[in-house]
C-alpha positions as CSV (number, residue, x, y, z in Angstrom):
1,M,-24.1,-11.7,67.7
2,S,-21.8,-9.8,65.4
3,T,-23.5,-8.7,62.2
4,D,-20.3,-8.5,60.2
5,K,-20.6,-12.0,58.8
6,I,-24.3,-11.4,57.9
7,R,-23.3,-8.2,56.1
8,E,-20.6,-10.0,54.2
9,I,-23.1,-12.7,53.1
10,L,-25.7,-10.0,52.2
11,T,-23.1,-8.4,50.0
12,S,-22.4,-11.7,48.2
13,H,-25.9,-13.1,48.0
14,G,-28.4,-10.4,48.6
15,R,-28.4,-8.7,45.2
16,L,-29.3,-5.4,46.9
17,T,-29.7,-2.2,44.9
18,E,-28.2,-0.3,47.8
19,S,-24.8,-0.9,49.3
20,V,-24.8,-3.0,52.5
21,D,-22.3,-0.5,53.9
22,N,-25.0,2.2,53.8
23,L,-27.5,0.2,55.7
24,K,-28.2,0.3,59.4
25,D,-28.8,-3.0,61.2
26,D,-32.5,-2.2,61.4
27,S,-32.9,-1.0,57.8
28,D,-35.6,-2.7,55.7
29,L,-33.7,-5.1,53.3
30,Y,-36.6,-5.4,51.0
31,Q,-36.6,-1.6,50.5
32,A,-32.9,-1.9,49.8
33,G,-33.7,-4.3,46.9
34,L,-33.9,-7.8,48.4
35,T,-36.2,-10.0,46.4
36,S,-37.9,-13.3,47.2
37,L,-35.5,-15.1,44.9
38,A,-32.4,-13.4,46.4
39,T,-33.8,-14.3,49.9
40,V,-33.5,-18.0,49.0
41,G,-29.8,-17.7,48.0
42,L,-29.2,-15.6,51.2
43,M,-30.9,-18.2,53.3
44,L,-28.8,-21.0,51.9
45,A,-25.6,-19.1,52.3
46,L,-26.5,-18.3,56.0
47,E,-27.3,-21.9,56.6
48,D,-23.9,-23.0,55.2
49,E,-22.0,-20.3,57.1
50,F,-23.7,-20.8,60.5
51,D,-24.3,-24.6,60.2
52,I,-28.1,-24.2,60.8
53,E,-31.3,-24.9,59.0
54,F,-34.1,-22.4,58.9
55,P,-37.3,-24.3,59.9
56,D,-40.5,-23.5,57.9
57,S,-41.9,-21.7,60.9
58,V,-39.4,-18.8,60.5
59,L,-39.4,-18.6,56.7
60,S,-41.1,-15.2,56.4
61,R,-40.5,-11.7,55.1
62,K,-40.1,-10.6,58.8
63,T,-37.2,-13.0,59.4
64,F,-35.2,-11.6,56.5
65,G,-36.5,-8.0,56.8
66,S,-33.4,-6.6,58.4
67,I,-29.9,-7.5,59.5
68,N,-31.1,-7.4,63.1
69,S,-34.0,-9.9,62.5
70,I,-31.6,-12.2,60.7
71,A,-29.1,-12.1,63.5
72,D,-31.9,-12.7,66.1
73,T,-33.2,-15.7,64.2
74,I,-29.7,-17.2,63.8
75,E,-29.1,-16.6,67.5
76,D,-32.3,-18.4,68.4
77,L,-31.4,-21.3,66.1
78,T,-27.9,-21.7,67.6
79,D,-28.9,-21.6,71.3
């Protein structure tokens, strides 16, 4: 999965203290400033964009910890 759209959504909804452009796909988003409140907005935007719903079983810090983990979860949910 291309991470470009995830990066775009992170820029709009992640409220990161570090620029998304400076992050690697495996960078820790929480160290980059992602908060639990911003995670909710990010999750809702991802659900809208990819027409998915994150089940309770994947709602964890690990799922939203990096761009790669978000992409992997979305890929799992769209298969």
